[in-house]
C-alpha positions as MATLAB code, in Angstrom:
seq = 'MTLNLSVLTLNRFFWDLEVEEIVLSTNSGQIGILPNHTPISTTVDIRILQIHLNNQWLMMALMGDFTRIGNNEITFLVNDVEKGSDIDPQEAQQTLEIAKANVKKVEGRRQKIEANLALRRARTRVEAINPIS';
ca = [
     152.421  170.991  154.894;
     152.384  171.966  151.210;
     152.686  170.502  147.731;
     155.280  171.483  145.153;
     153.394  172.244  141.920;
     155.318  172.346  138.619;
     153.648  173.150  135.309;
     155.659  172.692  132.121;
     154.806  173.053  128.461;
     156.864  171.606  125.646;
     158.719  174.895  125.198;
     158.721  176.617  128.611;
     158.733  176.151  132.361;
     155.443  177.828  133.327;
     155.224  177.564  137.103;
     157.013  176.094  140.128;
     155.364  176.975  143.420;
     154.398  175.603  146.833;
     150.589  175.244  147.113;
     148.159  174.066  149.793;
     145.799  172.024  147.615;
     144.711  171.534  144.010;
     141.588  170.265  142.295;
     142.104  168.885  138.808;
     139.768  167.531  136.184;
     140.643  164.175  134.670;
     138.972  162.111  131.969;
     136.986  160.342  134.716;
     136.075  163.296  136.971;
     137.622  165.702  139.454;
     140.378  164.819  141.921;
     141.263  166.851  144.994;
     144.937  166.643  145.943;
     146.183  167.408  149.453;
     149.628  166.805  150.990;
     150.573  163.110  151.363;
     148.220  162.068  148.554;
     148.607  158.547  147.210;
     150.980  158.541  144.201;
     149.178  158.504  140.853;
     149.757  159.304  137.205;
     146.863  160.410  135.029;
     145.917  162.268  131.900;
     144.062  165.523  132.328;
     141.492  166.764  129.863;
     141.075  170.302  128.529;
     139.918  171.699  131.845;
     140.473  174.058  134.742;
     143.144  173.492  137.376;
     142.059  175.013  140.690;
     144.929  175.947  143.009;
     144.546  176.823  146.685;
     147.304  179.231  147.656;
     147.455  181.806  150.459;
     143.786  181.275  151.382;
     142.537  181.973  147.863;
     141.760  179.920  144.783;
     143.622  180.560  141.532;
     142.458  179.191  138.214;
     144.500  177.896  135.294;
     143.247  176.744  131.926;
     145.021  173.480  131.028;
     144.945  172.311  127.439;
     145.363  168.578  127.921;
     148.254  166.983  129.716;
     149.856  164.233  131.682;
     150.145  164.537  135.458;
     152.339  162.763  137.977;
     151.627  163.034  141.706;
     153.828  161.618  144.450;
     155.958  162.561  147.478;
     154.086  165.887  147.770;
     155.155  166.836  144.248;
     152.767  167.434  141.369;
     154.113  167.754  137.848;
     151.985  168.716  134.847;
     153.304  168.377  131.319;
     150.781  170.321  129.228;
     150.183  171.286  125.624;
     149.345  174.820  126.742;
     148.368  176.659  129.927;
     147.102  180.115  130.912;
     146.475  181.701  134.298;
     142.878  182.848  134.565;
     144.088  186.282  135.663;
     146.122  186.645  132.434;
     143.192  185.981  130.105;
     141.461  188.979  128.513;
     137.740  188.422  129.287;
     136.505  190.234  126.175;
     138.843  188.327  123.845;
     138.007  184.999  125.517;
     134.250  185.591  125.176;
     134.647  186.637  121.537;
     136.703  183.494  120.810;
     133.989  181.381  122.479;
     131.261  182.920  120.308;
     133.308  182.288  117.150;
     133.977  178.693  118.222;
     130.247  178.104  118.854;
     129.399  179.426  115.398;
     132.106  177.298  113.757;
     130.774  174.091  115.351;
     127.382  174.736  113.742;
     128.694  175.336  110.239;
     131.557  172.865  109.735;
     131.188  169.781  107.596;
     133.267  166.658  107.557;
     134.368  164.472  110.427;
     137.835  165.965  110.911;
     136.561  169.546  110.783;
     133.865  168.707  113.381;
     136.452  167.191  115.722;
     138.735  170.226  115.355;
     135.825  172.647  115.839;
     134.675  170.831  118.978;
     138.206  170.898  120.410;
     138.425  174.632  119.704;
     135.071  175.093  121.458;
     136.273  173.147  124.521;
     139.462  175.228  124.681;
     137.455  178.466  124.397;
     134.994  177.396  127.129;
     137.864  176.445  129.431;
     139.516  179.837  128.985;
     136.225  181.607  129.866;
     135.755  179.354  132.926;
     139.309  180.141  134.105;
     138.504  183.859  134.323;
     135.896  183.370  137.044;
     137.518  182.369  140.369;
     135.792  180.277  143.018;
     134.144  182.340  145.744;
];
């Protein structure tokens, strides 16, 4: 038995695929989803989505979203998403270093919030490059 996984952004349909299992990060921790999971709706933080497909784990970087799970269907509505395999490791690491430096030098409450969000996005992209063994 499988799950139908749909990932949508505000301006494109990113993915629609049958998967075996997913692990997602929410604001209160990680949730593993298998077929016949109890229906839930939740927000998902800027985190990694782990997808079990064809006996391997795929990684996606999710940039905040809303998720609905029920009847073996999982739908993500996200601000942005990238497959780990599509992310350039060198560019992602460089963006992370810049984000770290920006957090240290910004002043003002709003700038600190924005810099910390940029740092979280950059860390998530780097994490998405490294698949689970």
